[in-house]
LOTI-276004 format. One record per residue: residue in one letter; x, y, z of N, C-alpha, C in turn. Coordinates in Angstrom, 1 decimal. Layout:
N
A,X,Y,Z,X,Y,Z,X,Y,Z
...
//
This chain:
293
M,13.9,-14.0,-40.6,13.2,-14.9,-39.6,14.3,-14.6,-38.0
S,15.5,-14.4,-38.0,16.3,-14.5,-36.9,16.0,-13.1,-36.4
F,15.8,-12.1,-37.1,15.4,-11.1,-36.6,14.3,-10.7,-35.7
L,13.4,-11.3,-36.3,11.8,-11.4,-36.0,11.5,-12.2,-34.5
N,12.9,-13.6,-34.6,12.9,-14.5,-33.0,13.3,-13.3,-32.2
H,14.1,-12.8,-32.3,15.0,-11.6,-31.3,14.0,-10.8,-31.1
L,13.2,-9.9,-32.0,12.4,-9.2,-31.7,11.5,-9.4,-30.4
I,10.8,-10.9,-30.9,9.7,-11.6,-29.8,10.3,-12.0,-28.7
N,11.7,-12.2,-28.5,12.4,-12.6,-27.7,12.8,-11.4,-26.5
G,13.1,-10.2,-27.2,13.4,-9.2,-26.8,12.1,-8.3,-26.1
I,11.2,-9.0,-26.8,9.9,-7.9,-26.5,8.8,-8.7,-25.1
S,9.2,-10.2,-25.2,9.0,-11.3,-23.8,10.3,-10.7,-22.5
L,10.6,-10.8,-23.1,11.9,-10.3,-21.8,11.8,-8.8,-21.2
G,10.9,-7.7,-22.0,10.7,-6.3,-21.5,9.5,-6.8,-21.2
S,8.7,-7.6,-21.5,7.2,-7.6,-20.3,7.9,-8.0,-19.0
I,8.8,-9.1,-18.6,8.8,-9.3,-17.0,9.5,-8.1,-16.6
Y,10.6,-7.3,-17.5,11.3,-6.2,-17.0,9.8,-5.5,-16.8
A,9.2,-4.9,-17.4,8.2,-3.7,-17.2,6.9,-4.6,-16.1
I,6.6,-5.6,-15.9,6.0,-5.9,-15.0,6.9,-5.8,-13.2
I,8.2,-5.8,-13.1,8.5,-5.5,-12.6,9.0,-3.9,-12.0
A,9.1,-3.8,-13.3,8.9,-1.7,-13.2,8.1,-1.1,-13.0
L,6.7,-1.8,-12.8,5.3,-1.1,-12.4,5.7,-1.5,-11.0
G,6.4,-2.3,-10.3,6.1,-2.0,-8.6,7.2,-1.0,-8.5
Y,8.4,-0.7,-8.7,9.4,0.2,-8.6,8.4,1.3,-9.1
T,7.9,1.6,-9.9,7.5,3.3,-10.2,6.4,3.2,-9.3
M,5.4,1.9,-9.0,4.5,2.4,-8.0,4.8,3.0,-6.5
V,5.9,2.4,-6.0,6.7,2.7,-4.7,6.8,3.7,-4.7
Y,7.7,4.3,-5.8,8.1,5.6,-5.4,7.3,6.5,-6.2
G,6.0,6.3,-6.7,5.4,7.8,-7.1,4.1,8.1,-6.1
I,3.9,6.8,-5.2,3.4,7.1,-3.9,4.2,7.5,-3.1
A,5.7,6.8,-1.9,5.9,6.7,-1.8,7.4,7.6,-1.6
K,7.6,7.8,-2.7,8.8,8.6,-3.0,10.2,8.0,-2.1
M,10.0,6.0,-2.6,11.3,6.4,-1.7,11.7,4.6,-3.0
L,12.8,4.7,-2.9,13.2,3.4,-3.7,13.5,1.8,-3.4
N,12.7,1.1,-3.5,12.9,-0.4,-2.5,13.6,-1.1,-3.4
F,15.0,-0.6,-3.0,16.2,-1.9,-3.7,15.8,-3.5,-3.2
A,15.2,-3.5,-2.6,14.8,-5.5,-1.9,13.6,-5.8,-2.7
H,13.3,-5.0,-4.1,11.8,-5.1,-4.8,12.4,-6.8,-5.6
G,13.9,-6.7,-5.7,14.5,-7.9,-6.8,14.5,-9.2,-6.0
D,14.8,-8.7,-4.4,14.6,-10.2,-4.1,13.3,-10.7,-3.7
V,12.1,-10.1,-3.5,11.0,-10.2,-3.4,10.8,-11.2,-5.0
I,11.4,-11.0,-5.9,11.1,-11.8,-7.1,11.4,-12.9,-7.0
M,12.5,-13.2,-6.4,13.4,-14.4,-6.1,12.5,-15.1,-5.2
V,11.6,-14.7,-3.8,11.2,-15.6,-2.9,9.3,-16.0,-3.7
G,9.0,-15.0,-4.4,7.9,-15.8,-5.3,8.2,-17.2,-6.0
A,8.9,-16.8,-6.7,10.1,-18.1,-7.6,9.7,-19.1,-7.0
Y,10.7,-18.8,-5.8,11.0,-20.3,-4.8,9.8,-20.5,-4.6
M,8.6,-19.6,-4.1,7.2,-20.1,-3.3,6.6,-20.9,-4.4
C,6.2,-20.2,-5.5,5.3,-21.3,-6.6,6.6,-22.7,-6.9
F,8.4,-22.7,-6.7,8.9,-23.6,-7.0,8.4,-25.0,-6.0
C,8.1,-24.4,-4.7,8.1,-25.4,-3.5,6.9,-26.1,-3.6
A,5.9,-25.4,-4.0,4.2,-25.5,-3.8,4.0,-26.6,-5.4
T,4.9,-26.3,-6.2,4.1,-27.3,-7.7,5.8,-28.6,-7.4
T,6.7,-28.5,-6.9,7.5,-29.7,-7.2,7.7,-30.2,-5.5
Y,7.7,-29.6,-4.8,7.8,-30.7,-3.7,6.2,-30.9,-3.1
L,5.1,-30.1,-3.3,3.9,-30.2,-2.7,3.1,-31.4,-4.0
G,3.6,-31.5,-4.8,2.7,-31.1,-6.5,1.5,-30.2,-6.7
W,1.6,-29.3,-6.4,0.3,-28.3,-6.6,0.6,-28.1,-7.8
P,-1.0,-27.9,-8.8,-0.6,-27.5,-9.9,-0.4,-26.1,-10.3
S,0.1,-25.9,-11.0,0.7,-24.2,-11.5,0.1,-23.3,-11.1
I,-1.1,-23.1,-11.5,-2.1,-21.7,-10.8,-2.0,-21.7,-9.2
A,-2.2,-22.9,-8.8,-1.9,-22.8,-7.5,-0.8,-22.1,-6.6
G,0.4,-22.5,-7.5,1.8,-22.2,-7.3,2.1,-20.5,-7.6
V,1.6,-20.5,-8.6,1.5,-18.3,-8.7,0.6,-18.3,-7.8
A,-0.6,-18.8,-7.3,-1.4,-18.1,-6.2,-0.7,-18.1,-4.8
L,-0.5,-18.9,-4.5,0.6,-18.8,-3.4,2.0,-18.1,-3.7
A,2.2,-17.9,-4.6,4.0,-17.5,-4.9,2.8,-15.6,-4.5
V,1.6,-15.1,-5.2,1.5,-14.1,-5.4,0.8,-13.5,-3.4
V,0.3,-14.6,-2.7,0.2,-14.2,-1.6,0.7,-13.9,-0.7
V,1.9,-15.0,-0.9,3.3,-15.0,0.1,4.0,-13.7,-0.1
C,4.2,-13.0,-1.1,5.0,-12.2,-1.4,3.9,-10.4,-1.4
T,2.8,-10.8,-1.3,2.1,-9.4,-1.1,1.9,-9.4,0.5
V,2.2,-10.0,1.3,2.1,-10.2,2.9,3.6,-10.0,3.1
L,4.7,-10.2,2.3,6.1,-9.7,2.5,6.0,-8.4,2.5
G,5.2,-8.0,1.4,5.8,-7.0,0.9,5.3,-5.8,1.8
V,4.0,-6.3,2.5,3.5,-5.2,3.6,3.9,-5.5,5.1
V,4.9,-6.8,5.1,5.6,-7.0,6.7,6.9,-5.9,6.4
I,7.6,-5.8,5.4,8.8,-5.0,4.8,8.6,-3.2,5.2
E,7.5,-3.4,4.6,7.0,-2.0,4.6,6.8,-1.3,5.9
R,6.0,-2.2,6.7,5.4,-1.8,8.1,7.1,-1.7,9.3
L,8.1,-2.8,9.0,9.0,-3.0,9.5,10.4,-2.2,9.3
A,10.6,-2.0,8.1,11.6,-1.7,7.6,12.0,-0.2,7.2
Y,10.4,0.3,6.4,10.5,1.7,5.7,9.5,2.3,7.0
K,8.5,2.0,7.5,7.9,3.0,7.8,8.2,3.9,9.2
P,8.9,3.1,9.7,9.8,3.8,10.6,10.9,5.1,10.3
L,11.1,4.9,9.4,12.2,5.7,8.8,11.1,6.7,7.7
R,10.2,6.7,7.8,9.1,7.9,7.3,10.2,8.8,6.6
M,10.1,9.9,7.7,10.9,11.1,8.0,12.0,11.3,8.4
A,13.3,10.2,7.8,14.3,9.9,8.1,14.6,10.4,6.2
P,16.4,10.9,6.2,16.7,11.3,5.0,16.8,10.1,4.5
S,16.7,10.4,3.2,16.5,9.4,2.1,18.0,8.7,1.6
L,18.7,9.3,2.5,19.9,8.1,2.3,20.0,6.4,3.3
A,19.4,7.2,4.5,19.0,6.2,5.6,17.9,4.7,4.5
V,17.4,5.5,4.3,16.1,4.5,3.7,16.8,3.6,2.6
L,18.0,4.3,1.8,18.0,3.4,0.3,19.0,2.5,1.3
I,20.1,2.8,2.6,20.7,1.6,3.4,20.0,0.8,3.9
T,18.6,1.0,4.2,17.7,0.1,4.8,17.0,-0.8,3.9
A,17.1,-0.7,2.6,16.4,-1.4,1.7,17.3,-2.0,1.0
I,19.0,-1.6,1.2,19.8,-2.9,0.8,20.2,-3.7,1.7
G,20.0,-3.3,3.0,19.5,-4.4,4.1,18.8,-5.2,3.8
V,17.9,-4.9,3.4,16.7,-5.5,3.6,17.0,-6.9,2.1
S,17.4,-6.2,1.6,17.5,-7.1,0.0,18.8,-8.4,0.3
Y,19.7,-7.6,1.3,20.7,-9.3,1.6,20.2,-10.0,2.5
F,19.2,-9.6,3.6,18.7,-10.3,4.4,17.6,-11.2,3.7
L,17.1,-10.9,2.5,16.3,-11.5,2.0,17.4,-12.7,1.4
Q,18.4,-12.3,0.6,19.0,-13.4,-0.5,19.7,-14.4,0.8
N,20.1,-14.0,2.0,20.8,-15.2,2.5,19.8,-15.8,3.5
A,18.5,-15.1,3.8,17.4,-16.5,4.1,17.0,-17.4,3.2
A,16.9,-17.0,2.1,17.2,-17.9,1.0,17.9,-18.6,1.0
L,19.4,-18.4,0.8,20.5,-19.4,1.1,20.6,-20.3,2.1
L,19.9,-19.7,3.5,20.0,-20.5,4.3,18.7,-21.8,4.3
I,17.8,-21.4,3.9,16.5,-22.4,3.4,16.9,-23.2,2.3
W,16.6,-22.5,0.9,17.0,-23.6,0.0,18.8,-23.8,-0.5
G,19.2,-22.9,0.1,20.7,-23.8,-0.4,21.2,-22.8,-1.5
S,23.0,-23.1,-1.5,23.1,-22.3,-2.8,23.2,-23.1,-4.4
S,22.7,-24.2,-4.0,22.5,-25.1,-5.4,21.4,-24.4,-6.6
T,21.5,-24.5,-7.6,20.6,-24.1,-8.7,19.7,-25.2,-8.8
K,18.2,-24.5,-8.8,17.2,-25.1,-9.1,17.0,-25.6,-10.2
S,16.1,-26.6,-10.8,16.0,-26.1,-12.2,14.4,-26.1,-12.3
F,13.9,-25.0,-12.6,12.3,-24.1,-12.4,11.6,-25.2,-13.5
T,10.3,-25.8,-13.1,9.3,-26.0,-14.3,8.7,-25.0,-14.7
S,8.5,-24.9,-16.0,7.9,-23.6,-16.4,6.0,-24.0,-16.3
V,5.8,-22.5,-15.5,4.3,-22.9,-15.2,3.0,-22.9,-16.3
V,3.9,-22.7,-17.7,3.1,-22.2,-18.9,3.2,-23.7,-19.8
G,2.6,-24.7,-19.7,2.5,-25.8,-20.7,2.2,-25.6,-22.1
G,2.4,-26.7,-23.1,2.1,-26.8,-24.5,3.4,-26.1,-25.4
Q,3.0,-27.1,-26.8,4.2,-27.0,-27.8,4.4,-25.3,-28.2
P,5.3,-25.2,-28.6,5.7,-23.9,-29.2,4.8,-23.7,-31.0
I,4.8,-22.5,-30.6,3.8,-22.3,-32.2,4.7,-21.5,-33.3
Q,4.7,-23.0,-34.3,5.8,-22.7,-35.3,5.1,-21.7,-36.7
L,5.9,-21.2,-37.3,5.1,-20.1,-38.5,6.2,-20.1,-38.9
F,5.8,-19.9,-40.7,6.6,-19.8,-42.0,7.7,-21.0,-42.1
G,6.7,-22.0,-41.7,7.6,-23.5,-42.0,8.8,-24.1,-41.1
G,8.1,-23.0,-40.0,9.3,-23.6,-38.4,10.7,-22.5,-38.4
Q,10.7,-21.5,-39.1,11.6,-20.9,-39.3,11.9,-19.5,-37.6
L,10.0,-19.4,-37.7,9.7,-18.8,-36.9,9.0,-19.4,-35.5
S,9.8,-19.2,-34.3,9.0,-20.4,-32.8,8.7,-19.0,-32.0
I,7.2,-19.6,-31.6,6.5,-19.0,-30.6,6.7,-19.6,-29.1
A,7.0,-19.4,-28.1,7.3,-20.4,-27.1,5.5,-19.7,-26.2
P,4.8,-20.8,-26.2,3.7,-20.7,-24.7,4.4,-19.7,-23.8
V,5.3,-19.8,-23.0,5.2,-18.7,-21.9,5.9,-17.6,-22.6
T,6.2,-17.3,-23.8,6.4,-16.0,-24.3,4.6,-15.0,-24.6
I,3.7,-15.7,-25.1,2.7,-15.4,-25.5,1.7,-15.2,-23.9
V,2.1,-15.8,-23.2,1.2,-15.7,-21.6,2.2,-14.5,-21.2
T,3.6,-14.4,-21.1,4.6,-13.3,-20.6,4.0,-12.2,-21.1
V,3.7,-11.6,-22.7,3.0,-10.7,-23.0,2.0,-10.3,-23.1
L,1.1,-11.2,-23.0,-0.3,-10.7,-23.0,-0.6,-10.2,-21.1
T,0.2,-11.0,-20.1,0.1,-10.5,-18.6,0.5,-9.1,-18.8
C,1.7,-9.1,-19.3,2.2,-7.5,-19.0,1.2,-6.2,-19.2
I,0.4,-6.7,-20.8,-0.6,-5.5,-21.1,-1.5,-5.5,-20.3
V,-1.9,-6.8,-19.8,-3.3,-6.9,-19.2,-3.1,-6.3,-17.9
I,-1.8,-6.3,-16.7,-1.6,-5.9,-15.7,-1.0,-4.5,-16.0
M,-0.4,-3.7,-17.2,-0.8,-2.3,-17.2,-1.9,-1.7,-17.5
V,-2.8,-2.2,-18.0,-4.0,-1.4,-18.0,-4.8,-1.2,-17.0
V,-4.7,-2.9,-16.3,-5.4,-2.6,-15.3,-5.0,-1.7,-13.6
L,-3.8,-1.6,-13.7,-3.1,-0.5,-13.0,-3.8,0.8,-13.4
T,-3.7,1.2,-14.8,-3.9,2.2,-14.8,-5.2,2.5,-14.9
L,-6.5,1.6,-14.9,-7.8,2.3,-14.7,-7.8,1.8,-13.3
F,-7.7,1.3,-12.6,-7.1,1.3,-10.9,-6.6,2.3,-10.3
T,-5.6,2.6,-10.5,-5.3,4.0,-10.6,-5.7,5.7,-10.5
S,-6.5,5.7,-11.7,-7.5,6.2,-12.2,-9.0,6.7,-12.1
R,-9.2,5.5,-12.2,-10.6,5.7,-11.8,-11.4,4.7,-9.8
S,-10.7,4.1,-9.2,-10.9,3.8,-8.0,-10.6,4.9,-6.7
K,-12.0,4.5,-5.8,-11.5,5.1,-5.0,-9.9,4.8,-4.2
A,-9.3,3.8,-4.2,-7.9,3.5,-3.6,-7.4,3.9,-4.4
G,-7.4,4.0,-5.9,-6.3,4.5,-6.8,-6.2,6.0,-6.4
T,-7.4,6.8,-6.2,-7.2,8.1,-5.6,-7.0,8.8,-5.2
A,-6.9,7.9,-3.6,-5.8,7.9,-2.7,-4.6,8.1,-2.9
M,-4.1,7.2,-3.5,-3.0,6.7,-4.0,-2.2,8.1,-4.8
R,-3.1,8.6,-5.7,-2.6,9.9,-6.2,-2.8,11.0,-5.9
A,-3.4,11.1,-4.6,-3.5,12.3,-3.6,-2.1,11.6,-2.8
V,-1.8,10.8,-2.2,-0.5,10.2,-1.1,0.7,10.9,-2.3
S,0.4,11.0,-3.2,2.0,10.8,-4.1,2.1,12.4,-4.6
E,1.0,13.4,-4.4,0.5,14.8,-4.3,1.5,15.1,-3.3
D,0.8,14.9,-1.8,0.9,15.8,-0.6,0.4,14.9,0.5
K,1.6,14.1,1.2,0.4,13.4,2.0,0.4,13.8,3.3
G,0.3,15.2,3.2,0.0,16.1,4.7,-1.3,16.5,4.0
A,-1.6,17.0,2.8,-2.8,17.6,2.6,-4.0,16.4,2.4
A,-3.5,14.9,1.9,-4.2,13.7,2.2,-4.5,13.4,3.1
Q,-4.0,13.4,4.4,-4.1,13.1,5.7,-5.5,13.8,5.9
L,-5.2,15.2,6.0,-6.5,16.2,6.1,-7.7,16.0,5.5
M,-7.6,15.2,4.4,-8.8,15.4,4.1,-9.2,13.8,4.3
G,-8.9,13.0,5.2,-9.0,12.0,5.6,-8.9,10.5,5.2
I,-7.5,10.6,4.1,-7.3,9.5,3.6,-5.9,9.2,4.6
N,-6.0,7.6,4.9,-5.1,6.6,5.8,-4.1,7.0,4.8
V,-2.8,7.6,5.2,-1.7,7.5,4.0,-1.0,6.2,4.8
N,-0.8,5.7,5.8,-0.3,4.3,6.0,-1.0,3.4,5.5
T,-2.4,3.4,5.5,-2.9,2.3,4.3,-2.6,2.4,3.0
T,-2.5,3.4,2.5,-2.4,3.4,1.1,-0.8,3.1,0.7
I,-0.3,3.4,1.5,1.6,3.1,1.0,1.1,1.4,1.3
S,0.8,1.2,2.1,0.5,-0.3,2.3,0.2,-1.0,0.9
L,-0.8,-0.4,0.9,-1.6,-1.4,0.0,-0.4,-1.4,-1.5
T,0.0,0.3,-1.7,1.4,-0.1,-2.6,2.2,-0.8,-3.0
F,3.0,-1.6,-1.6,4.0,-2.2,-1.2,3.1,-3.4,-2.1
A,1.8,-3.7,-1.5,1.3,-5.5,-1.5,0.6,-5.4,-3.2
I,0.6,-4.5,-3.5,0.4,-3.8,-4.9,2.1,-4.8,-6.1
G,2.8,-3.9,-5.7,3.8,-4.2,-6.1,4.3,-5.5,-5.8
S,4.6,-5.8,-4.4,5.4,-7.1,-4.0,4.6,-8.1,-4.7
G,3.3,-8.3,-4.9,2.3,-8.9,-5.6,2.9,-9.1,-7.5
L,3.5,-8.1,-7.9,3.5,-8.1,-9.6,4.7,-8.7,-9.5
A,5.8,-8.3,-8.5,7.1,-9.1,-8.5,7.3,-10.5,-7.9
A,5.6,-11.1,-7.6,5.6,-12.9,-7.5,5.3,-13.0,-9.1
I,4.7,-12.0,-9.9,4.1,-12.7,-11.4,5.7,-12.5,-12.0
A,6.3,-11.7,-12.0,7.5,-11.2,-12.7,7.9,-12.7,-12.5
G,8.8,-13.3,-11.2,9.5,-14.1,-10.7,8.6,-15.4,-11.6
V,8.1,-15.7,-11.3,7.7,-17.1,-12.0,7.2,-16.9,-13.1
L,7.3,-15.9,-13.9,7.3,-15.7,-15.5,8.9,-16.1,-16.0
L,9.2,-15.5,-15.1,11.3,-15.3,-15.6,11.6,-16.7,-15.7
C,11.6,-17.4,-14.5,11.9,-18.6,-13.8,11.7,-19.9,-15.5
S,9.9,-19.1,-15.9,9.6,-20.2,-16.9,10.2,-19.8,-18.4
A,10.5,-18.7,-18.3,11.6,-18.5,-19.7,12.5,-18.7,-19.3
Y,13.4,-18.9,-18.3,14.7,-18.9,-18.6,15.4,-19.8,-16.8
P,14.8,-21.1,-16.8,14.5,-22.2,-15.9,15.7,-22.5,-15.4
T,16.2,-21.5,-14.6,17.4,-21.8,-13.2,16.7,-20.5,-12.4
L,17.0,-21.3,-10.9,16.6,-20.6,-9.8,17.7,-20.8,-8.5
M,17.9,-19.2,-8.2,19.1,-19.5,-6.7,18.8,-18.0,-6.5
P,19.4,-18.1,-5.0,18.9,-16.9,-4.0,19.4,-15.8,-4.7
T,20.0,-15.5,-5.6,20.5,-14.6,-6.4,19.7,-14.5,-7.4
T,18.6,-15.0,-7.8,18.0,-14.7,-9.2,17.8,-13.6,-9.6
G,17.0,-13.1,-8.4,16.3,-11.5,-8.7,17.0,-10.1,-8.9
S,18.1,-10.2,-8.7,19.1,-9.4,-8.2,19.4,-8.4,-9.3
M,19.7,-9.2,-10.6,20.0,-8.1,-12.0,18.2,-7.8,-12.8
P,18.1,-9.2,-12.7,16.5,-8.1,-12.9,16.0,-7.1,-12.6
G,16.1,-7.2,-10.9,16.1,-5.8,-10.1,16.7,-4.5,-10.5
I,17.6,-4.8,-10.8,18.2,-3.7,-11.4,18.2,-3.2,-12.8
K,17.7,-4.2,-13.6,17.3,-3.8,-14.9,16.0,-3.3,-14.6
A,15.0,-3.8,-14.0,13.9,-3.4,-13.9,13.8,-2.3,-13.5
F,14.5,-1.6,-12.4,14.7,-0.3,-12.1,15.4,0.8,-13.1
T,16.2,0.0,-13.7,16.6,1.2,-14.6,15.8,0.8,-16.0
A,14.6,0.4,-16.0,13.5,0.3,-17.3,12.7,1.6,-16.2
A,12.4,1.6,-15.2,11.3,2.4,-14.6,12.2,4.3,-14.8
V,13.3,4.2,-14.8,14.1,5.3,-15.2,14.1,6.1,-16.2
F,14.3,4.8,-17.5,14.8,4.9,-18.8,13.1,5.3,-19.2
G,11.7,4.9,-18.9,10.9,5.4,-19.3,10.3,6.6,-18.4
G,10.4,6.7,-17.4,9.9,7.5,-16.4,9.7,7.2,-15.2
I,10.3,7.5,-13.9,9.8,6.6,-12.9,9.0,7.7,-12.4
G,7.6,6.7,-11.9,6.2,7.2,-11.4,5.3,7.6,-12.5
S,5.7,6.9,-13.9,5.0,6.8,-14.8,4.4,5.3,-15.5
I,3.2,4.6,-15.3,3.2,3.3,-15.3,2.7,3.0,-16.4
P,2.8,3.9,-17.9,2.9,3.6,-19.2,4.7,4.0,-19.3
G,5.6,4.9,-18.3,7.0,4.7,-19.1,7.6,3.3,-18.6
A,6.7,2.9,-17.3,7.5,1.7,-16.9,7.4,0.2,-17.8
F,5.8,0.3,-18.6,6.1,-0.4,-19.6,6.5,-0.4,-20.7
I,6.9,0.9,-21.3,7.7,1.3,-22.5,9.4,0.9,-22.6
G,9.8,1.9,-20.6,10.8,1.4,-20.6,11.4,0.2,-20.3
G,10.5,-0.7,-19.6,10.5,-2.0,-19.8,10.5,-3.0,-21.3
I,9.9,-2.4,-22.0,9.8,-2.9,-23.4,11.0,-2.6,-24.2
L,11.5,-1.6,-24.4,12.6,-1.3,-24.9,13.7,-1.8,-24.9
L,13.9,-1.9,-23.0,14.8,-2.6,-22.7,15.6,-4.1,-23.1
G,14.0,-4.4,-23.1,14.3,-6.3,-23.4,14.6,-5.7,-24.5
V,14.3,-5.7,-25.5,14.6,-5.7,-27.0,16.1,-4.9,-27.1
I,16.4,-4.1,-26.7,17.9,-3.7,-26.7,19.2,-4.6,-25.9
E,18.7,-5.3,-25.0,19.6,-6.4,-24.0,19.6,-7.6,-25.5
I,18.4,-8.2,-26.2,18.3,-9.3,-27.1,19.2,-8.6,-28.0
F,18.8,-7.5,-28.9,19.8,-7.4,-29.7,21.0,-6.9,-29.5
A,21.6,-6.4,-28.7,22.8,-6.5,-28.2,23.5,-7.7,-28.2
G,22.9,-8.4,-27.6,24.1,-9.6,-27.2,23.6,-11.2,-28.6
A,22.7,-10.5,-29.6,22.8,-11.2,-30.6,23.7,-10.7,-32.0
Y,23.5,-9.6,-31.9,24.3,-8.3,-33.2,25.9,-7.8,-32.7
I,25.9,-8.1,-31.0,26.9,-7.5,-31.3,27.9,-7.8,-30.1
S,27.7,-8.3,-29.2,28.2,-9.3,-28.1,27.3,-9.3,-26.8
T,27.7,-10.8,-26.2,26.3,-11.5,-25.3,27.1,-11.0,-23.7
Q,28.4,-11.1,-24.1,29.5,-10.3,-22.8,29.0,-8.7,-22.9
L,29.2,-8.2,-23.8,28.5,-6.8,-23.7,27.6,-6.2,-23.3
S,26.3,-7.4,-23.5,25.0,-6.7,-24.0,24.5,-6.0,-22.6
N,25.0,-6.3,-21.6,24.4,-5.3,-19.9,24.8,-4.3,-20.2
A,26.6,-3.9,-20.4,27.0,-2.8,-20.1,26.4,-2.2,-21.6
I,25.8,-2.7,-22.7,25.1,-1.5,-23.6,23.6,-1.2,-23.2
V,23.4,-1.8,-22.3,21.7,-1.3,-21.7,22.3,-0.7,-21.1
F,23.1,-0.3,-20.3,23.0,0.7,-19.2,23.7,2.2,-19.9
A,25.0,1.3,-20.9,24.9,2.6,-21.7,23.6,3.4,-22.5
V,23.2,2.9,-23.0,21.9,3.4,-23.7,21.5,4.5,-22.7
L,20.7,3.5,-21.4,20.2,4.4,-20.4,20.6,5.4,-20.1
I,21.9,6.0,-19.8,22.9,6.9,-19.3,22.8,7.7,-20.7
I,22.9,7.6,-22.2,22.3,8.6,-22.8,21.4,9.4,-23.1
V,20.0,8.1,-22.8,18.8,8.9,-22.7,18.8,9.8,-21.4
L,19.2,9.5,-20.7,19.2,10.3,-19.5,20.4,12.0,-19.5
L,20.9,11.8,-20.4,21.7,12.9,-20.4,20.7,13.6,-21.3
V,20.1,13.0,-22.8,19.3,14.2,-23.5,17.8,14.4,-22.6
K,17.6,13.8,-21.9,16.0,13.4,-21.4,16.3,13.0,-19.8
P,16.7,14.2,-19.2,16.9,13.6,-17.4,15.7,12.6,-17.0
D,14.6,13.0,-17.2,13.3,12.7,-16.4,12.7,11.8,-17.2
G,13.9,10.5,-18.1,13.1,9.4,-19.2,12.4,10.2,-20.1
L,11.4,8.8,-20.6,11.0,9.4,-22.1,9.9,9.3,-22.0
L,8.7,9.2,-20.8,7.5,9.7,-20.2,7.5,10.9,-18.9
G,8.6,11.0,-17.9,8.7,11.5,-16.7,8.3,13.4,-17.1
K,7.7,13.6,-16.1,7.3,15.2,-16.2,8.8,15.9,-14.9
R,9.1,16.9,-15.5,9.4,17.8,-14.6,8.9,18.5,-13.8
V,9.2,18.3,-12.5,8.6,18.9,-11.7,9.2,20.0,-11.2
S,8.6,21.2,-11.1,8.8,22.1,-9.9,8.8,22.1,-8.8
E,9.9,22.3,-8.1,9.7,22.8,-6.7,9.7,24.1,-5.8
K,8.8,24.9,-5.2,8.8,25.8,-4.7,10.0,26.3,-3.3
V,10.8,27.2,-3.6,11.5,26.8,-2.3,11.3,28.3,-1.6
//
């Protein structure tokens, strides 16, 4: 039963990583840039939900909605102010800017909410489901997290493959210049991508703090890095790859902490990533793209 408990916890944690990784992989797939401030958008979303439910007394669903709206707007603002002017700049300049935005959000949260750890109240209520005479316990937040992740992945897959906006995203991903000549508004498409990714970050932040009920200005840093690792693991730019990479990463982390060492669990996660990339550099579902010189 302990194995099943660890497996369920791993899938739950991996589902959170997968939701965050979907934001990473969408932005990279469309705009061909790595938004390392994505992890701190998670933190902002969690703080928005915390303020709405704790200070304003709003119901949980309203707190989640506020977090999604604020993070969606924040994602668009970050893209327009920080990344749009650098669209033609070298990738290193964009990377440094992303790190700067990340530290800006962390320090802004530090000034607004302080450095003390907040106790986050889970947005998912109810009693754990007891199976096998109480030997196997499944928390309600675990079920909600896994189902939310699956629904988000399915909806995103259908959105990018069947909707007009999704077709525009795929066109911009292939060739921005050609897409613009075909009448696609590239700026609007990239902003929409950032908006969707940031909205997903808000949901992930709320679910993360519901499962692990502590909140501080650096809450999103390590989950953000691990979610980026999951996106690379599964094949960055691939929505199914982000999902599979997130689940596998969560399971590996939980099992490594349970059966090997809690202190070494993070190191084991990144070591597995290195091994996978040595064997398959494009990730599990990534595709090698040949460039004409």
